[in-house]
C-alpha positions as CSV (number, residue, x, y, z in Angstrom):
1,M,-0.1,-0.1,0.0
2,V,1.1,3.6,-0.6
3,T,1.6,5.3,2.6
4,N,1.1,9.1,3.1
5,R,4.6,9.5,4.8
6,I,6.5,10.2,1.8
7,F,9.9,11.3,3.3
8,T,10.6,14.0,0.7
9,E,7.5,15.7,1.3
10,L,7.6,15.2,5.0
11,Y,11.0,16.8,5.3
12,R,10.6,19.4,2.5
13,P,11.6,22.7,4.2
14,K,8.7,25.0,4.8
15,K,11.1,28.1,5.7
16,L,14.0,29.6,3.9
17,E,16.4,28.9,7.0
18,Q,15.5,25.2,6.7
19,V,17.0,24.9,3.2
20,V,20.3,23.4,2.9
21,L,21.9,26.4,0.9
22,L,25.5,27.5,0.3
23,D,26.1,30.8,2.3
24,R,26.7,32.8,-1.0
25,I,23.1,31.7,-2.1
26,R,21.7,32.5,1.5
27,K,23.0,36.1,1.4
28,K,21.2,36.9,-1.9
29,L,17.8,35.0,-0.8
30,D,17.4,35.9,3.1
31,S,15.1,38.8,2.7
32,G,12.8,36.4,1.1
33,L,11.2,39.1,-1.1
34,I,10.8,39.1,-4.8
35,N,11.9,42.4,-6.2
36,Q,13.2,41.1,-9.6
37,N,12.6,38.1,-11.8
38,I,14.5,35.1,-10.4
39,L,15.8,31.9,-12.3
40,L,16.9,29.2,-9.8
41,H,19.5,27.0,-11.9
42,S,21.0,23.7,-11.3
43,N,22.2,20.7,-13.7
44,Q,21.4,18.4,-11.1
45,P,18.1,17.3,-9.8
46,G,17.1,17.2,-6.0
47,T,19.0,20.5,-5.1
48,G,15.9,22.3,-3.9
49,K,14.8,24.6,-6.8
50,T,11.2,23.8,-6.5
51,T,11.2,24.2,-2.6
52,L,13.0,27.5,-2.8
53,A,10.6,28.8,-5.6
54,R,7.7,27.7,-3.1
55,I,9.2,29.5,-0.2
56,L,10.1,32.6,-1.9
57,T,6.3,33.1,-3.4
58,K,4.3,31.8,-0.5
59,E,3.0,35.2,0.6
60,Y,2.1,36.3,-3.0
61,N,-0.6,35.5,-5.5
62,V,1.0,32.8,-7.7
63,K,0.2,31.2,-10.8
64,T,2.3,28.0,-11.4
65,I,3.0,26.5,-14.8
66,N,5.1,23.4,-15.3
67,A,6.6,24.0,-18.6
68,S,7.2,20.2,-19.2
69,L,3.4,19.8,-19.5
70,E,2.4,23.3,-20.7
71,R,4.9,24.4,-23.0
72,G,3.1,25.9,-25.9
73,I,2.5,29.4,-26.7
74,D,-1.2,28.9,-25.8
75,T,-0.3,28.6,-22.3
76,V,1.2,32.0,-22.4
77,R,-1.8,33.7,-23.9
78,E,-4.8,31.7,-22.4
79,V,-3.0,31.0,-18.8
80,I,-0.6,33.3,-17.7
81,E,-1.7,36.5,-19.3
82,P,-5.1,36.5,-18.3
83,F,-3.8,35.9,-14.8
84,L,-1.6,38.9,-14.8
85,R,-4.6,41.1,-16.4
86,T,-7.2,40.1,-13.8
87,K,-7.5,41.7,-10.5
88,S,-7.1,39.5,-7.6
89,L,-10.2,39.0,-5.6
90,V,-8.2,37.9,-2.3
91,K,-6.7,41.1,-0.7
92,R,-3.1,40.5,-0.2
93,E,-0.5,42.8,1.6
94,N,2.0,41.8,-1.4
95,L,0.2,43.3,-4.8
96,V,2.8,42.1,-7.1
97,K,1.6,38.7,-8.5
98,I,3.9,36.0,-9.2
99,V,4.4,33.3,-12.3
100,H,6.2,30.4,-11.2
101,L,7.6,28.3,-14.1
102,E,8.6,25.0,-13.3
103,E,11.1,23.1,-15.2
104,M,11.2,26.1,-17.7
105,H,13.7,24.6,-20.0
106,Y,11.2,22.4,-21.6
107,A,9.2,25.4,-22.7
108,S,8.8,25.9,-26.6
109,E,10.5,28.8,-28.7
110,G,7.1,30.2,-29.1
111,F,6.3,30.3,-25.5
112,F,9.7,31.9,-24.9
113,K,8.8,34.8,-27.4
114,S,5.6,35.4,-25.7
115,L,6.8,35.4,-22.2
116,F,9.4,37.9,-23.2
117,S,6.8,40.2,-24.3
118,L,4.8,39.7,-21.1
119,I,8.0,40.5,-18.8
120,E,8.0,43.6,-20.6
121,Q,4.4,44.4,-20.4
122,Y,3.9,43.5,-16.7
123,A,7.3,44.7,-15.3
124,E,5.6,46.9,-12.8
125,T,2.9,44.6,-11.5
126,A,4.4,41.0,-12.0
127,R,7.3,38.9,-11.2
128,F,8.5,35.5,-12.7
129,I,10.4,33.0,-10.9
130,G,11.8,30.0,-13.0
131,T,13.8,26.7,-12.2
132,C,15.4,25.1,-14.8
133,N,18.1,22.2,-15.4
134,Y,19.4,23.0,-18.8
135,I,19.9,26.5,-19.0
136,N,21.2,26.6,-22.4
137,K,17.9,25.9,-23.9
138,I,16.7,29.4,-22.7
139,P,17.2,32.1,-25.0
140,V,19.9,34.7,-24.2
141,P,17.7,37.6,-24.6
142,L,15.3,36.0,-21.9
143,L,18.1,35.1,-19.4
144,S,19.2,38.7,-19.4
145,R,15.6,39.7,-17.9
146,F,16.2,37.2,-14.7
147,N,18.7,37.0,-11.9
148,V,20.1,33.6,-12.6
149,I,21.0,31.9,-9.4
150,N,23.3,28.7,-9.9
151,L,22.5,26.4,-6.9
152,Q,25.5,24.3,-7.5
153,P,29.0,24.8,-5.8
154,Q,31.3,26.8,-7.9
155,N,34.8,25.6,-6.4
156,K,36.0,22.9,-4.1
157,E,35.5,25.3,-1.1
158,E,31.9,25.4,-1.9
159,E,31.8,21.7,-2.4
160,E,33.1,20.7,0.9
161,E,30.6,23.5,2.3
162,L,27.6,21.9,0.8
163,F,28.7,18.1,1.5
164,Q,29.2,19.0,5.1
165,K,25.7,20.6,5.3
166,I,23.9,17.9,3.3
167,R,25.6,15.3,5.6
168,K,24.4,17.2,8.5
169,R,20.7,17.0,7.1
170,V,21.1,13.3,6.3
171,L,22.1,12.4,9.8
172,T,19.2,14.6,11.5
173,I,16.6,13.0,9.2
174,S,18.2,9.3,10.1
175,K,18.0,10.2,13.9
176,Q,14.4,10.9,13.7
177,H,13.9,7.1,12.6
178,E,16.6,5.8,14.8
179,L,18.8,5.1,11.7
180,I,22.3,4.8,12.6
181,W,25.4,5.2,10.5
182,D,28.9,4.2,10.1
183,K,30.8,7.6,9.6
184,E,32.8,6.3,6.5
185,V,29.5,4.7,4.9
186,L,27.8,7.9,5.7
187,N,30.4,9.8,3.7
188,I,30.3,7.4,0.8
189,F,26.5,7.6,0.6
190,V,26.4,11.3,0.6
191,K,29.3,11.5,-1.7
192,S,27.5,9.0,-4.3
193,H,24.4,10.8,-4.4
194,F,25.8,14.6,-3.9
195,P,24.1,17.1,-4.6
196,D,21.1,15.4,-4.9
197,I,19.5,15.5,-1.4
198,R,16.1,14.4,-2.5
199,K,17.6,11.1,-3.7
200,M,19.2,10.7,-0.4
201,I,16.1,11.4,1.6
202,S,14.0,8.9,-0.7
203,K,17.0,6.3,0.2
204,I,16.4,6.7,3.7
205,Q,12.9,6.0,3.5
206,D,14.0,3.1,1.6
207,F,16.3,1.7,4.9
208,V,13.6,2.9,7.3
209,D,10.6,0.8,5.4
210,S,12.9,-2.2,5.0
211,G,13.4,-2.2,8.9
212,I,17.1,-1.5,8.5
213,T,18.4,0.3,11.8
214,N,22.0,0.1,11.3
215,I,24.1,1.1,8.1
216,E,27.6,-0.2,8.8
217,D,28.9,-1.6,5.4
218,T,28.7,-0.2,2.2
219,A,26.8,-3.5,1.0
220,D,23.7,-2.0,3.0
221,L,23.6,1.0,0.4
222,D,22.4,-1.5,-2.2
223,K,19.3,-2.6,-0.4
224,I,16.1,-1.3,-2.0
225,S,12.4,-1.7,-1.3
226,N,10.3,-4.3,-3.0
227,F,8.2,-1.7,-5.2
228,S,4.9,-3.6,-3.9
229,E,3.3,-0.2,-3.3
230,I,3.8,0.6,-7.0
231,F,2.2,-2.3,-8.1
232,D,-0.6,-1.8,-5.8
233,A,-0.9,1.8,-7.0
234,I,-1.7,0.3,-10.7
235,I,-4.7,-1.8,-9.5
236,N,-6.0,-0.2,-6.4
237,S,-8.8,2.3,-7.2
238,N,-8.6,4.0,-3.6
239,I,-5.0,5.2,-4.5
240,T,-5.3,8.5,-6.3
241,E,-3.7,9.9,-9.0
242,E,-2.2,12.6,-6.7
243,Q,-0.9,10.0,-4.2
244,I,0.9,8.3,-7.3
245,F,2.4,11.6,-8.3
246,Q,3.6,12.3,-4.8
247,L,5.0,8.6,-4.5
248,I,7.3,8.9,-7.7
249,R,8.3,12.4,-7.4
250,G,9.3,11.7,-3.9
251,K,10.2,8.5,-2.7
252,Y,11.1,7.1,-6.2
253,S,12.5,10.1,-7.9
254,G,15.7,9.3,-9.8
255,K,15.1,5.4,-9.4
256,G,13.1,4.9,-13.0
257,N,15.4,2.0,-14.1
258,D,14.8,0.3,-10.7
259,V,11.1,0.7,-11.0
260,F,10.9,-0.8,-14.7
261,H,13.0,-3.6,-13.8
262,A,10.7,-4.4,-11.1
263,L,7.5,-3.7,-13.3
264,T,9.0,-6.5,-15.7
265,H,10.7,-8.8,-13.4
266,D,8.5,-8.6,-10.4
267,F,5.1,-7.3,-11.3
268,P,3.6,-10.6,-13.1
269,Q,4.2,-12.6,-10.0
270,W,2.8,-10.2,-7.8
271,I,-0.2,-10.3,-10.0
272,R,-0.3,-14.1,-10.0
273,D,-0.2,-14.2,-6.5
274,K,-3.3,-12.2,-6.3
275,N,-4.9,-15.1,-8.1
276,N,-7.2,-12.8,-9.9
277,K,-8.0,-14.1,-13.3
278,N,-9.2,-10.8,-14.7
279,Y,-6.0,-9.5,-13.7
280,L,-4.1,-12.3,-15.3
281,N,-5.9,-11.7,-18.5
282,I,-4.7,-8.1,-19.0
283,M,-1.1,-8.3,-18.2
284,P,-0.1,-8.7,-21.8
285,Q,-1.8,-5.3,-22.3
286,S,0.4,-4.1,-19.1
287,F,3.2,-5.4,-20.5
288,I,3.0,-3.6,-23.9
289,S,2.4,-0.5,-22.0
290,I,5.6,-0.9,-19.9
291,A,7.8,-1.8,-23.1
292,D,6.4,1.1,-25.2
293,W,7.4,3.9,-22.1
294,M,10.7,1.9,-21.8
295,Y,11.2,2.8,-25.3
296,K,10.1,6.2,-24.7
297,G,12.3,6.8,-21.9
298,T,15.7,6.7,-24.0
299,T,14.5,9.8,-25.5
300,T,13.7,12.0,-22.5
301,S,15.5,13.8,-19.9
302,D,12.6,14.0,-17.3
303,Y,12.6,10.4,-16.5
304,D,10.3,11.0,-13.4
305,T,7.4,12.3,-15.7
306,M,7.8,9.6,-18.3
307,L,7.8,7.0,-15.2
308,L,4.3,8.7,-14.0
309,A,3.2,8.6,-17.5
310,A,3.9,4.8,-17.6
311,I,2.0,3.9,-14.7
312,F,-0.9,6.0,-15.5
313,H,-0.9,4.2,-18.8
314,C,-0.7,0.5,-17.0
315,R,-3.9,1.4,-15.1
316,L,-5.9,1.8,-18.1
317,P,-6.4,-2.0,-18.7
318,F,-7.3,-2.5,-15.4
319,D,-10.1,0.0,-15.6
320,K,-11.5,-1.4,-18.9
321,V,-11.6,-4.8,-17.2
322,L,-13.1,-3.6,-13.7
323,P,-15.4,-0.3,-15.1
324,S,-16.1,0.0,-11.2
325,L,-12.7,1.3,-10.8
326,V,-13.3,4.2,-13.1
327,K,-16.9,4.9,-11.4
328,H,-15.2,4.9,-8.0
329,R,-12.8,7.4,-9.2
330,L,-15.5,9.6,-10.9
331,I,-17.6,9.7,-7.6
332,K,-14.6,10.3,-5.6
333,A,-13.4,13.3,-7.8
334,Q,-16.8,15.0,-7.8
335,Q,-16.9,14.8,-3.7
């Protein structure tokens, strides 16, 4: 079963002082105020871009756009511009509106051109905050309108500074769950995932959920969960799409290869153990979906989104065989 205690969400910072940041970056952001357009950049996932954007904008009227899903010019014309043009019905101390552009590098050329125009037009009443992994995909004229903040260490001194801060964070979370580390193994663990703190926290949950309490050897670092909660999410109508989203973006972020391996090797036996004829009859359709999305995964840089699409697609055959699942979701959505 999918649990509600996804560590990456449970331990997601709610305040700026809780975020693991280099001193150089903290000095720039300590005011917590948006007085210019900001682009939070890092080549690595799990470094806190989204968390920072949410914290910096939490006191404002915000429209969030995921550019990996809403990447066309229509999004700018039909969603962002009306938001900026319309007066807010909610009284706020901060009258400036914020457009939060998640995964900004995935936006189309038309999106960027239209966005440039809006930034100029609403310079007095709006600010834009974006997150991106591939800054080279954003046009230079548009970049010039943003204060680009690189979250990654720029030299060995900053690498060591960030390493020690992340190590401390890992220890703090581990102590909450009575997880004990050998000092050298902990160093190896942090270095192997550095600077992806989200993956480290996700791995901590793997250890905790597996009942591991003492990590004293590097062999312990290879232990992973059995993925049964993902299998259950595919066939269980009580598990919502939002729960699946949080599960993949949280606990299983960056583990796409492991999940697909489990879907192709362990999922069939898990279905057989259910001893449900309907489930067994639609396994071939599920395998076709899994294989198709595994192939598509070779052409994308956003493996988590691709994995989500694969899981949602796998649910469809089960819905057809068991129409009550669809009915249940519709009723639940209307409540």
